[in-house]
C-alpha positions, 0 to 999 in steps of 0.5 A: 941404904939397901944399895950400900948393903947389898951392892945391887944396882939402883935399878934393881931396887924396886918395890917388887924386888925381893930382899934376899933373892933379887937384891942379895940381902943376907941375914947380916944385911938385915941387921945392917938395915936396922943400924943404918936406918937408926943412925942415918935416918933416926928411924927405929925398926923393930927386929921382929918387924924387919924379919917379916919383910920380904920385898923392898915394898914391905919396908916402904909400907912399914916406914909409912906407918911409923911416926916421924922422928920429930914426933917421937921426941915429944 
């Protein structure tokens, strides 16, 4: 998702990579992440959480805290 939105090379998208400065996610890109995560992965990320993310690792850590999509349906 991050590669598609940013156009960055896959090698650039590391946990330490900064979303804005290193891989070029802009404000519209942040909203595209919300939509893509929901549509492609069934993961709902709250807007207020997304806007706090500074690195790829921030997103990874946040996703680990979420319930699996199947658990949300029950």
